[in-house]
DRENTI-57531 format. One record per atom (N, C-alpha, C): atom name; z, y, x; residue in three letters; residue number from 0. Coordinates in steps of 0.05 Angstrom, whole numbers. Layout:
<recs>
atome:pz:py:px:residu:num
CA:Z:Y:X:ala:NUM
...
</recs>
This chain:
<recs>
atome:pz:py:px:residu:num
N:1170:2666:1769:met:0
CA:1170:2634:1794:met:0
C:1175:2615:1779:met:0
N:1177:2610:1754:phe:1
CA:1174:2583:1750:phe:1
C:1149:2579:1725:phe:1
N:1138:2596:1725:asp:2
CA:1110:2596:1704:asp:2
C:1098:2564:1711:asp:2
N:1094:2563:1725:phe:3
CA:1083:2533:1728:phe:3
C:1091:2513:1721:phe:3
N:1123:2509:1707:leu:4
CA:1126:2492:1688:leu:4
C:1121:2494:1660:leu:4
N:1111:2514:1653:gln:5
CA:1094:2516:1627:gln:5
C:1075:2497:1624:gln:5
N:1080:2489:1598:gly:6
CA:1064:2462:1590:gly:6
C:1060:2442:1593:gly:6
N:1086:2437:1615:tyr:7
CA:1091:2401:1618:tyr:7
C:1121:2393:1612:tyr:7
N:1126:2372:1607:asp:8
CA:1151:2377:1586:asp:8
C:1172:2343:1610:asp:8
N:1187:2371:1626:val:9
CA:1190:2354:1647:val:9
C:1224:2350:1635:val:9
N:1238:2353:1612:leu:10
CA:1261:2342:1605:leu:10
C:1249:2320:1574:leu:10
N:1228:2315:1571:gly:11
CA:1211:2292:1570:gly:11
C:1216:2275:1581:gly:11
N:1205:2283:1615:ala:12
CA:1189:2255:1625:ala:12
C:1229:2255:1654:ala:12
N:1239:2277:1645:phe:13
CA:1274:2265:1648:phe:13
C:1286:2237:1630:phe:13
N:1278:2241:1610:trp:14
CA:1294:2230:1579:trp:14
C:1286:2210:1598:trp:14
N:1269:2197:1589:met:15
CA:1244:2171:1595:met:15
C:1259:2166:1624:met:15
N:1266:2179:1649:thr:16
CA:1277:2166:1657:thr:16
C:1306:2156:1655:thr:16
N:1319:2176:1634:val:17
CA:1341:2163:1625:val:17
C:1341:2127:1618:val:17
N:1321:2128:1609:lys:18
CA:1323:2109:1572:lys:18
C:1317:2090:1601:lys:18
N:1292:2088:1620:leu:19
CA:1291:2068:1635:leu:19
C:1317:2065:1659:leu:19
N:1341:2075:1663:thr:20
CA:1360:2071:1675:thr:20
C:1376:2053:1653:thr:20
N:1387:2069:1636:val:21
CA:1406:2065:1619:val:21
C:1393:2032:1609:val:21
N:1377:2030:1594:leu:22
CA:1369:2004:1589:leu:22
C:1363:1982:1616:leu:22
N:1359:1989:1633:ser:23
CA:1354:1972:1664:ser:23
C:1379:1965:1673:ser:23
N:1405:1989:1665:ala:24
CA:1430:1991:1673:ala:24
C:1446:1963:1655:ala:24
N:1441:1961:1635:leu:25
CA:1454:1937:1618:leu:25
C:1436:1915:1616:leu:25
N:1415:1910:1625:gly:26
CA:1405:1892:1628:gly:26
C:1407:1874:1652:gly:26
N:1409:1889:1674:ser:27
CA:1420:1881:1704:ser:27
C:1451:1869:1700:ser:27
N:1464:1888:1688:leu:28
CA:1501:1877:1686:leu:28
C:1493:1855:1668:leu:28
N:1478:1848:1653:val:29
CA:1480:1827:1637:val:29
C:1474:1795:1658:val:29
N:1447:1802:1669:leu:30
CA:1444:1789:1686:leu:30
C:1449:1783:1709:leu:30
N:1467:1795:1731:gly:31
CA:1486:1800:1753:gly:31
C:1499:1779:1744:gly:31
N:1516:1783:1721:thr:32
CA:1538:1772:1714:thr:32
C:1539:1742:1709:thr:32
N:1512:1737:1704:leu:33
CA:1496:1710:1701:leu:33
C:1493:1698:1725:leu:33
N:1478:1708:1742:leu:34
CA:1478:1699:1771:leu:34
C:1512:1693:1784:leu:34
N:1525:1716:1789:ala:35
CA:1553:1721:1798:ala:35
C:1559:1694:1793:ala:35
N:1573:1689:1764:ala:36
CA:1578:1662:1749:ala:36
C:1562:1631:1767:ala:36
N:1536:1642:1764:met:37
CA:1515:1606:1774:met:37
C:1527:1605:1806:met:37
N:1527:1635:1820:arg:38
CA:1532:1626:1853:arg:38
C:1569:1615:1856:arg:38
N:1587:1624:1847:val:39
CA:1606:1614:1856:val:39
C:1623:1585:1821:val:39
N:1597:1576:1821:ser:40
CA:1595:1554:1797:ser:40
C:1602:1522:1809:ser:40
N:1608:1509:1797:pro:41
CA:1618:1479:1813:pro:41
C:1601:1463:1814:pro:41
N:1579:1479:1794:ile:42
CA:1555:1452:1791:ile:42
C:1532:1458:1811:ile:42
N:1523:1443:1832:pro:43
CA:1511:1448:1862:pro:43
C:1475:1461:1838:pro:43
N:1474:1456:1833:leu:44
CA:1442:1456:1820:leu:44
C:1450:1481:1808:leu:44
N:1457:1501:1786:met:45
CA:1469:1533:1781:met:45
C:1471:1551:1808:met:45
N:1493:1541:1833:arg:46
CA:1485:1546:1855:arg:46
C:1468:1558:1870:arg:46
N:1455:1532:1868:gly:47
CA:1435:1535:1888:gly:47
C:1404:1552:1883:gly:47
N:1407:1544:1850:phe:48
CA:1381:1568:1832:phe:48
C:1396:1605:1842:phe:48
N:1421:1606:1831:gly:49
CA:1433:1631:1842:gly:49
C:1434:1645:1862:gly:49
N:1427:1625:1889:thr:50
CA:1427:1634:1915:thr:50
C:1395:1633:1927:thr:50
N:1381:1619:1905:ala:51
CA:1351:1623:1920:ala:51
C:1344:1650:1899:ala:51
N:1357:1661:1868:tyr:52
CA:1342:1685:1866:tyr:52
C:1352:1703:1877:tyr:52
N:1373:1705:1892:val:53
CA:1388:1727:1897:val:53
C:1378:1738:1935:val:53
N:1369:1709:1951:asn:54
CA:1349:1720:1969:asn:54
C:1332:1716:1970:asn:54
N:1305:1708:1955:ile:55
CA:1282:1715:1943:ile:55
C:1274:1746:1929:ile:55
N:1292:1753:1904:val:56
CA:1288:1775:1891:val:56
C:1302:1804:1913:val:56
N:1315:1797:1927:arg:57
CA:1322:1820:1942:arg:57
C:1298:1826:1968:arg:57
N:1289:1810:1974:asn:58
CA:1275:1820:1997:asn:58
C:1240:1815:1979:asn:58
N:1236:1816:1964:ile:59
CA:1220:1832:1948:ile:59
C:1211:1861:1949:ile:59
N:1192:1868:1953:pro:60
CA:1197:1896:1945:pro:60
C:1188:1907:1917:pro:60
N:1201:1920:1904:leu:61
CA:1205:1925:1874:leu:61
C:1169:1938:1862:leu:61
N:1169:1951:1894:thr:62
CA:1135:1955:1870:thr:62
C:1124:1939:1869:thr:62
N:1122:1911:1891:ile:63
CA:1099:1892:1880:ile:63
C:1111:1875:1841:ile:63
N:1141:1874:1850:ile:64
CA:1155:1863:1823:ile:64
C:1140:1876:1807:ile:64
N:1144:1908:1801:ile:65
CA:1128:1921:1780:ile:65
C:1099:1916:1779:ile:65
N:1086:1922:1795:leu:66
CA:1053:1908:1793:leu:66
C:1046:1891:1775:leu:66
N:1062:1869:1794:phe:67
CA:1057:1833:1790:phe:67
C:1071:1831:1756:phe:67
N:1084:1854:1736:ser:68
CA:1101:1848:1712:ser:68
C:1071:1859:1696:ser:68
N:1066:1880:1721:ser:69
CA:1039:1884:1705:ser:69
C:1007:1887:1699:ser:69
N:998:1872:1725:leu:70
CA:970:1857:1727:leu:70
C:982:1829:1716:leu:70
N:1002:1812:1724:gly:71
CA:996:1791:1728:gly:71
C:1018:1782:1698:gly:71
N:1025:1793:1687:leu:72
CA:1039:1790:1670:leu:72
C:1031:1799:1647:leu:72
N:1018:1816:1638:ala:73
CA:1010:1839:1617:ala:73
C:978:1827:1619:ala:73
N:972:1831:1645:asp:74
CA:935:1833:1646:asp:74
C:922:1805:1650:asp:74
N:932:1784:1663:ile:75
CA:927:1771:1672:ile:75
C:943:1744:1650:ile:75
N:972:1744:1644:phe:76
CA:984:1720:1625:phe:76
C:968:1738:1602:phe:76
N:969:1760:1594:gly:77
CA:970:1760:1567:gly:77
C:1000:1771:1542:gly:77
N:1014:1780:1571:val:78
CA:1049:1770:1560:val:78
C:1048:1806:1543:val:78
N:1046:1807:1523:thr:79
CA:1053:1838:1508:thr:79
C:1070:1851:1504:thr:79
N:1100:1826:1510:met:80
CA:1125:1846:1499:met:80
C:1132:1856:1473:met:80
N:1112:1846:1449:gly:81
CA:1117:1850:1432:gly:81
C:1105:1873:1420:gly:81
N:1091:1878:1436:thr:82
CA:1074:1909:1423:thr:82
C:1042:1911:1435:thr:82
N:1033:1915:1417:ser:83
CA:996:1932:1428:ser:83
C:1008:1951:1448:ser:83
N:1016:1969:1450:asp:84
CA:1018:1992:1437:asp:84
C:1020:2002:1478:asp:84
N:1008:2015:1488:phe:85
CA:1005:2005:1521:phe:85
C:1021:2027:1536:phe:85
N:1031:2044:1525:asp:86
CA:1054:2061:1534:asp:86
C:1076:2049:1533:asp:86
N:1075:2026:1511:val:87
CA:1112:2025:1506:val:87
C:1106:1991:1509:val:87
N:1089:1993:1518:gln:88
CA:1087:1960:1536:gln:88
C:1092:1965:1562:gln:88
N:1091:1985:1578:gly:89
CA:1096:1996:1602:gly:89
C:1123:1995:1607:gly:89
N:1134:2012:1589:phe:90
CA:1158:2013:1592:phe:90
C:1175:1997:1589:phe:90
N:1174:1975:1572:arg:91
CA:1181:1953:1568:arg:91
C:1179:1937:1596:arg:91
N:1149:1931:1602:leu:92
CA:1147:1920:1637:leu:92
C:1169:1930:1654:leu:92
N:1171:1956:1653:ala:93
CA:1182:1969:1683:ala:93
C:1218:1968:1672:ala:93
N:1227:1953:1651:val:94
CA:1243:1956:1650:val:94
C:1259:1927:1655:val:94
N:1237:1911:1646:leu:95
CA:1243:1880:1652:leu:95
C:1237:1884:1694:leu:95
N:1220:1888:1697:ser:96
CA:1218:1883:1728:ser:96
C:1246:1900:1737:ser:96
N:1262:1927:1737:leu:97
CA:1277:1937:1744:leu:97
C:1304:1916:1734:leu:97
N:1306:1905:1714:val:98
CA:1321:1893:1708:val:98
C:1321:1869:1732:val:98
N:1306:1854:1732:val:99
CA:1295:1823:1755:val:99
C:1306:1838:1777:val:99
N:1299:1857:1781:tyr:100
CA:1307:1863:1817:tyr:100
C:1338:1870:1820:tyr:100
N:1337:1892:1807:his:101
CA:1374:1901:1807:his:101
C:1397:1884:1800:his:101
N:1391:1854:1786:ala:102
CA:1409:1840:1785:ala:102
C:1411:1826:1795:ala:102
N:1396:1819:1820:ala:103
CA:1406:1808:1840:ala:103
C:1416:1827:1862:ala:103
N:1429:1854:1862:phe:104
CA:1453:1865:1873:phe:104
C:1466:1879:1860:phe:104
N:1472:1873:1833:val:105
CA:1495:1865:1811:val:105
C:1510:1844:1832:val:105
N:1491:1827:1835:cys:106
CA:1504:1793:1827:cys:106
C:1525:1794:1850:cys:106
N:1510:1810:1879:glu:107
CA:1514:1804:1899:glu:107
C:1543:1824:1905:glu:107
N:1539:1845:1888:ala:108
CA:1572:1858:1879:ala:108
C:1594:1851:1870:ala:108
N:1585:1829:1846:leu:109
CA:1612:1826:1828:leu:109
C:1617:1804:1852:leu:109
N:1598:1787:1857:arg:110
CA:1606:1760:1877:arg:110
C:1629:1776:1902:arg:110
N:1623:1796:1909:ser:111
CA:1643:1807:1924:ser:111
C:1672:1810:1916:ser:111
N:1674:1821:1894:gly:112
CA:1687:1829:1874:gly:112
C:1704:1800:1865:gly:112
N:1697:1786:1859:ile:113
CA:1708:1749:1854:ile:113
C:1722:1744:1874:ile:113
N:1713:1746:1905:asn:114
CA:1729:1745:1920:asn:114
C:1746:1753:1937:asn:114
N:1758:1766:1919:thr:115
CA:1777:1785:1926:thr:115
C:1798:1777:1915:thr:115
N:1795:1761:1883:val:116
CA:1808:1750:1870:val:116
C:1823:1729:1879:val:116
N:1856:1727:1883:pro:117
CA:1873:1698:1901:pro:117
C:1855:1683:1891:pro:117
N:1858:1664:1901:val:118
CA:1856:1631:1901:val:118
C:1871:1621:1876:val:118
N:1893:1625:1889:gly:119
CA:1914:1617:1867:gly:119
C:1915:1617:1838:gly:119
N:1899:1645:1837:gln:120
CA:1901:1645:1800:gln:120
C:1880:1631:1785:gln:120
N:1867:1623:1806:ala:121
CA:1836:1606:1792:ala:121
C:1856:1581:1791:ala:121
N:1870:1568:1809:glu:122
CA:1892:1553:1807:glu:122
C:1906:1547:1782:glu:122
N:1925:1565:1786:ala:123
CA:1938:1568:1755:ala:123
C:1932:1565:1739:ala:123
N:1905:1580:1727:ala:124
CA:1894:1577:1708:ala:124
C:1881:1549:1700:ala:124
N:1877:1538:1722:arg:125
CA:1863:1508:1722:arg:125
C:1890:1486:1708:arg:125
N:1911:1502:1726:ala:126
CA:1936:1476:1724:ala:126
C:1946:1477:1684:ala:126
N:1936:1496:1671:ile:127
CA:1945:1503:1639:ile:127
C:1922:1488:1629:ile:127
N:1903:1479:1636:gly:128
CA:1888:1473:1622:gly:128
C:1852:1482:1620:gly:128
N:1851:1507:1630:leu:129
CA:1832:1522:1622:leu:129
C:1807:1506:1643:leu:129
N:1787:1518:1621:gly:130
CA:1754:1506:1653:gly:130
C:1752:1526:1660:gly:130
N:1729:1510:1677:phe:131
CA:1715:1540:1700:phe:131
C:1715:1572:1683:phe:131
N:1689:1566:1656:gly:132
CA:1680:1592:1644:gly:132
C:1711:1604:1626:gly:132
N:1729:1582:1623:gln:133
CA:1757:1602:1611:gln:133
C:1766:1626:1632:gln:133
N:1759:1615:1654:thr:134
CA:1780:1613:1676:thr:134
C:1765:1647:1698:thr:134
N:1738:1634:1691:leu:135
CA:1717:1659:1704:leu:135
C:1721:1681:1675:leu:135
N:1712:1680:1656:arg:136
CA:1722:1694:1635:arg:136
C:1743:1722:1626:arg:136
N:1769:1700:1639:leu:137
CA:1789:1706:1630:leu:137
C:1805:1720:1648:leu:137
N:1800:1709:1675:ile:138
CA:1818:1712:1692:ile:138
C:1805:1713:1715:ile:138
N:1789:1712:1723:val:139
CA:1769:1723:1746:val:139
C:1755:1758:1749:val:139
N:1733:1751:1733:leu:140
CA:1716:1764:1719:leu:140
C:1731:1793:1712:leu:140
N:1750:1804:1694:pro:141
CA:1774:1829:1699:pro:141
C:1775:1843:1720:pro:141
N:1784:1817:1732:gln:142
CA:1799:1835:1763:gln:142
C:1771:1839:1775:gln:142
N:1760:1821:1786:ala:143
CA:1725:1827:1797:ala:143
C:1717:1854:1783:ala:143
N:1708:1868:1765:phe:144
CA:1697:1881:1753:phe:144
C:1713:1906:1755:phe:144
N:1744:1905:1765:arg:145
CA:1753:1928:1766:arg:145
C:1749:1934:1795:arg:145
N:1748:1914:1820:ala:146
CA:1742:1914:1841:ala:146
C:1723:1925:1853:ala:146
N:1703:1926:1835:val:147
CA:1675:1920:1852:val:147
C:1663:1950:1827:val:147
N:1680:1967:1822:val:148
CA:1665:1996:1802:val:148
C:1643:2011:1826:val:148
N:1649:2011:1842:val:149
CA:1646:2032:1862:val:149
C:1617:2021:1873:val:149
N:1615:1993:1884:pro:150
CA:1599:1989:1891:pro:150
C:1564:1986:1866:pro:150
N:1572:1977:1841:leu:151
CA:1570:1976:1818:leu:151
C:1556:2008:1811:leu:151
N:1567:2025:1819:ala:152
CA:1552:2056:1818:ala:152
C:1539:2066:1843:ala:152
N:1536:2052:1867:asn:153
CA:1522:2052:1886:asn:153
C:1494:2032:1873:asn:153
N:1500:2013:1862:val:154
CA:1471:2005:1848:val:154
C:1460:2016:1830:val:154
N:1467:2030:1808:leu:155
CA:1468:2045:1787:leu:155
C:1447:2068:1799:leu:155
N:1460:2081:1812:ile:156
CA:1445:2105:1836:ile:156
C:1421:2106:1841:ile:156
N:1428:2075:1860:ala:157
CA:1396:2069:1864:ala:157
C:1380:2060:1843:ala:157
N:1391:2049:1821:leu:158
CA:1373:2045:1805:leu:158
C:1356:2073:1786:leu:158
N:1372:2087:1779:thr:159
CA:1376:2116:1774:thr:159
C:1344:2118:1788:thr:159
N:1349:2121:1826:lys:160
CA:1326:2137:1836:lys:160
C:1298:2104:1835:lys:160
N:1304:2089:1830:asn:161
CA:1281:2073:1835:asn:161
C:1268:2072:1809:asn:161
N:1273:2080:1784:thr:162
CA:1246:2086:1765:thr:162
C:1236:2109:1769:thr:162
N:1227:2123:1790:thr:163
CA:1199:2133:1801:thr:163
C:1185:2109:1813:thr:163
N:1189:2085:1821:val:164
CA:1171:2062:1822:val:164
C:1147:2055:1794:val:164
N:1158:2064:1775:ala:165
CA:1144:2058:1743:ala:165
C:1130:2082:1743:ala:165
N:1127:2094:1767:ala:166
CA:1096:2112:1751:ala:166
C:1074:2098:1770:ala:166
N:1084:2076:1776:ala:167
CA:1057:2058:1796:ala:167
C:1047:2039:1775:ala:167
N:1058:2037:1741:ile:168
CA:1041:2030:1729:ile:168
C:1036:2052:1699:ile:168
N:1038:2073:1706:gly:169
CA:1034:2092:1686:gly:169
C:1056:2098:1660:gly:169
N:1082:2087:1663:val:170
CA:1113:2094:1651:val:170
C:1108:2127:1662:val:170
N:1111:2143:1639:ala:171
CA:1115:2171:1633:ala:171
C:1146:2189:1638:ala:171
N:1149:2171:1663:glu:172
CA:1175:2186:1682:glu:172
C:1168:2216:1704:glu:172
N:1193:2216:1704:ala:173
CA:1200:2241:1729:ala:173
C:1181:2245:1740:ala:173
N:1174:2218:1759:ala:174
CA:1154:2219:1789:ala:174
C:1124:2216:1771:ala:174
N:1119:2216:1748:thr:175
CA:1086:2210:1740:thr:175
C:1082:2239:1733:thr:175
N:1100:2248:1721:leu:176
CA:1093:2287:1719:leu:176
C:1090:2303:1738:leu:176
N:1119:2290:1758:met:177
CA:1112:2311:1792:met:177
C:1088:2306:1802:met:177
N:1073:2270:1796:lys:178
CA:1052:2265:1813:lys:178
C:1024:2282:1799:lys:178
N:1032:2291:1776:thr:179
CA:1004:2304:1750:thr:179
C:1019:2334:1760:thr:179
N:1033:2342:1766:met:180
CA:1029:2370:1774:met:180
C:1022:2388:1791:met:180
N:1032:2362:1817:met:181
CA:1022:2373:1843:met:181
C:993:2366:1840:met:181
N:983:2351:1825:glu:182
CA:955:2356:1830:glu:182
C:942:2373:1822:glu:182
N:963:2384:1799:asn:183
CA:930:2427:1778:asn:183
C:951:2434:1784:asn:183
N:978:2437:1801:glu:184
CA:995:2467:1806:glu:184
C:991:2466:1848:glu:184
N:991:2495:1839:ala:185
CA:996:2496:1873:ala:185
C:1026:2495:1886:ala:185
N:1044:2501:1866:gln:186
CA:1071:2507:1877:gln:186
C:1079:2477:1881:gln:186
N:1077:2465:1901:thr:187
CA:1081:2430:1911:thr:187
C:1116:2435:1920:thr:187
N:1120:2455:1938:val:188
CA:1145:2461:1946:val:188
C:1164:2454:1922:val:188
N:1152:2477:1910:leu:189
CA:1176:2490:1883:leu:189
C:1180:2460:1854:leu:189
N:1151:2447:1858:ile:190
CA:1147:2426:1832:ile:190
C:1169:2404:1850:ile:190
N:1165:2404:1875:ala:191
CA:1186:2377:1886:ala:191
C:1216:2383:1886:ala:191
N:1220:2410:1888:ala:192
CA:1254:2420:1885:ala:192
C:1257:2416:1867:ala:192
N:1236:2425:1835:val:193
CA:1245:2420:1820:val:193
C:1258:2393:1804:val:193
N:1246:2373:1822:phe:194
CA:1256:2343:1806:phe:194
C:1273:2335:1827:phe:194
N:1267:2342:1852:ala:195
CA:1297:2331:1868:ala:195
C:1320:2339:1847:ala:195
N:1323:2373:1844:phe:196
CA:1349:2381:1833:phe:196
C:1353:2355:1809:phe:196
N:1328:2349:1790:gly:197
CA:1334:2331:1764:gly:197
C:1348:2315:1768:gly:197
N:1337:2290:1793:phe:198
CA:1350:2268:1794:phe:198
C:1377:2281:1815:phe:198
N:1377:2302:1829:val:199
CA:1416:2305:1840:val:199
C:1434:2311:1819:val:199
N:1424:2321:1797:val:200
CA:1432:2330:1765:val:200
C:1443:2297:1754:val:200
N:1415:2278:1757:leu:201
CA:1431:2251:1739:leu:201
C:1446:2237:1761:leu:201
N:1444:2227:1795:thr:202
CA:1464:2219:1806:thr:202
C:1496:2228:1812:thr:202
N:1499:2255:1819:leu:203
CA:1517:2265:1833:leu:203
C:1536:2263:1812:leu:203
N:1544:2269:1783:pro:204
CA:1562:2265:1771:pro:204
C:1565:2243:1765:pro:204
N:1548:2227:1764:thr:205
CA:1548:2199:1753:thr:205
C:1564:2184:1777:thr:205
N:1561:2187:1815:gly:206
CA:1567:2178:1833:gly:206
C:1594:2190:1832:gly:206
N:1606:2214:1832:leu:207
CA:1636:2218:1825:leu:207
C:1652:2208:1802:leu:207
N:1643:2202:1779:phe:208
CA:1654:2197:1758:phe:208
C:1666:2174:1761:phe:208
N:1645:2155:1774:leu:209
CA:1653:2124:1775:leu:209
C:1667:2116:1804:leu:209
N:1658:2127:1818:gly:210
CA:1684:2136:1846:gly:210
C:1712:2142:1833:gly:210
N:1711:2158:1820:trp:211
CA:1742:2168:1810:trp:211
C:1754:2147:1791:trp:211
N:1738:2129:1773:leu:212
CA:1734:2110:1758:leu:212
C:1748:2088:1784:leu:212
N:1737:2075:1793:gly:213
CA:1743:2055:1819:gly:213
C:1767:2060:1825:gly:213
N:1774:2084:1839:lys:214
CA:1796:2089:1839:lys:214
C:1822:2088:1817:lys:214
N:1819:2097:1804:arg:215
CA:1838:2094:1782:arg:215
C:1832:2054:1767:arg:215
N:1821:2047:1772:leu:216
CA:1820:2017:1766:leu:216
C:1825:2000:1791:leu:216
N:1823:2011:1808:ala:217
CA:1826:1987:1833:ala:217
C:1858:1968:1829:ala:217
N:1853:1955:1834:val:218
CA:1876:1928:1830:val:218
C:1889:1928:1853:val:218
N:1913:1940:1853:lys:219
CA:1934:1933:1867:lys:219
C:1945:1912:1880:lys:219
N:1937:1912:1898:arg:220
CA:1952:1886:1918:arg:220
C:1977:1888:1945:arg:220
</recs>
């Protein structure tokens, strides 16, 4: 029944999807945290930059961002991402695009978590001599992260599904292989079912685990 899978590296394609997801998630978390700090910063220029970044990037389709990374950065400006290997360069450009796009959503999730922290805690921190950075790092962000595990899980699930856009620049992940198989094989419905099931396996356990973790870590007020 599944003879059509022979000769295709389905597990390898999903492993590429996992690598895209993990690296992009880590990068998005770092950049999104920095953007969230900018958005609540007392410095107007930093607040303005964070606000502009989020409002602009969230309203640009991911496909446009990833195509610009490939056609703009690589082909026009000659950005090589530290390698001359076309496949590695495409992978790194895909990670960069996913990070740039999803960092905006991580930022907004974190900012909502920051807003749940009572203002009195930040005022108390300032009263004992802590600066903005120390207050954010030691008092506010730990509580904010605990409050937004579930929203961050939703961003992670969306990121996992959005890795399929990397197919637009030839990254050999799951969607790229599915397109190739559909062009060469007759079992279109079965092929789609196999890859849909693969993404369910990747996203459903993650969502259930992070949902459970969010309840365990929720700050009791």
